[in-house]
C-alpha positions in Angstrom: -29.0 -33.2 27.7 -31.4 -36.2 26.2 -30.7 -40.1 27.1 -28.2 -41.8 24.7 -29.9 -44.8 23.1 -28.2 -47.5 21.4 -30.5 -46.9 18.6 -29.1 -43.4 18.5 -25.8 -44.6 18.5 -26.6 -47.1 15.8 -27.4 -44.3 13.6 -24.4 -42.1 14.2 -21.9 -45.0 13.5 -24.2 -45.9 10.6 -23.7 -42.2 9.6 -19.6 -42.1 10.7 -19.4 -44.9 8.2 -21.4 -44.8 5.6 -23.4 -48.5 5.9 -25.4 -50.3 7.9 -24.8 -51.9 11.3 -24.8 -55.2 9.8 -23.1 -54.5 7.7 -20.5 -52.9 9.3 -20.4 -55.7 12.2 -19.4 -58.1 9.5 -16.7 -56.2 7.8 -15.0 -55.6 11.5 -15.4 -59.7 12.0 -12.4 -59.7 9.0 -10.3 -56.7 10.0 -8.1 -55.9 13.0 -9.1 -54.5 15.8 -9.6 -50.9 15.6 -11.8 -47.5 15.7 -15.2 -49.3 13.9 -14.5 -52.8 16.4 -14.0 -50.4 19.4 -17.5 -48.5 18.9 -19.4 -51.5 18.1 -18.4 -53.5 21.2 -19.4 -50.2 23.1 -22.8 -50.1 21.3 -23.4 -54.3 21.5 -22.6 -53.1 26.0 -25.4 -50.2 25.6 -27.9 -52.6 24.1 -27.2 -55.4 26.7 -27.8 -52.7 29.7 -31.1 -51.9 28.0 -32.2 -55.0 27.5 -31.4 -55.6 31.0 -33.0 -52.4 32.6 -35.8 -53.6 30.8 -35.8 -57.1 32.2 -35.5 -55.9 35.4 -38.2 -53.4 35.2 -40.8 -55.5 33.8 -39.9 -58.4 36.7 -40.2 -55.8 39.6 -43.1 -54.6 38.2 -44.8 -58.8 38.5 -43.3 -58.7 42.5 -45.0 -55.5 43.0 -48.7 -55.5 41.9 -51.3 -54.3 43.7 -53.1 -57.9 43.8 -49.9 -59.4 45.1 -49.5 -59.8 48.6 -45.9 -59.3 50.0 -44.5 -60.8 52.2 -41.0 -61.5 54.1 -40.3 -63.9 51.1 -41.1 -62.0 48.6 -39.6 -58.4 49.7 -36.1 -59.6 49.5 -36.9 -60.2 45.7 -38.0 -56.9 45.7 -35.2 -55.4 47.0 -32.6 -57.8 44.9 -34.8 -56.4 41.6 -34.7 -53.0 42.3 -30.8 -53.4 43.1 -30.4 -54.8 39.9 -32.5 -52.2 38.2 -30.3 -49.6 39.1 -26.9 -51.0 38.9 -28.3 -51.6 35.0 -29.0 -47.9 35.0 -25.8 -46.9 35.9 -24.1 -49.2 33.7 -26.3 -47.8 30.7 -25.4 -44.7 31.8 -21.9 -45.0 32.2 -21.8 -46.1 28.5 -23.7 -44.1 27.3 -21.7 -41.1 28.5 -19.0 -43.1 27.2 -20.1 -44.0 23.5 -21.2 -40.2 23.2 -18.1 -38.6 24.2 -16.4 -41.1 21.9 -18.7 -40.6 18.8 -18.5 -36.9 19.3 -15.0 -36.4 19.0 -15.3 -38.4 15.7 -16.3 -37.0 12.6 -16.5 -38.1 8.9 -13.7 -37.7 6.4 -14.6 -35.9 3.7 -13.6 -37.2 0.2 -9.9 -36.1 -0.7 -10.0 -33.3 -2.8 -8.4 -33.2 -6.1 -4.3 -32.7 -5.0 -2.8 -29.4 -6.3 -1.3 -28.2 -9.2 2.5 -29.1 -8.2 4.2 -25.4 -8.0 6.9 -25.6 -11.1 10.7 -25.0 -10.4 12.4 -21.6 -10.1 14.9 -22.4 -12.8 18.4 -22.1 -11.6 20.9 -18.8 -11.9 23.0 -18.4 -14.7 26.7 -19.7 -14.0 28.9 -17.1 -13.4 31.8 -16.6 -16.1 35.4 -17.9 -14.3 37.3 -15.4 -15.6 35.5 -12.5 -15.3 36.6 -9.5 -13.1 34.0 -8.2 -11.0 33.3 -4.0 -12.3 33.3 -1.3 -10.0 
């Protein structure tokens, strides 16, 4: 399964709701909490995790450049950076899996079809004559 990114999630939300993400965010602020707000929150969490991965990956790359000497003091920073990067990846993977599962379970509602024509009522049976005797 390819990585599910915040960009892909944004595209799926826009497709689901038929509007741009920016417009949906503005709309959700004026509404009571619901599915749209939940999806937007999941998108924000996924995007934050992706930014965190980028930041910690770049910081770790700075710490381990070939020109740089790694002494005892730097080792703790390298280990801390690696731990933080691993945590960010775990958060991203969890958020992505949850968001993808939710979006997969949802589908865009089709426009309502024209309502079917009402079925004509059956005429009521004719009442029986009170004085008539049943025939044999």
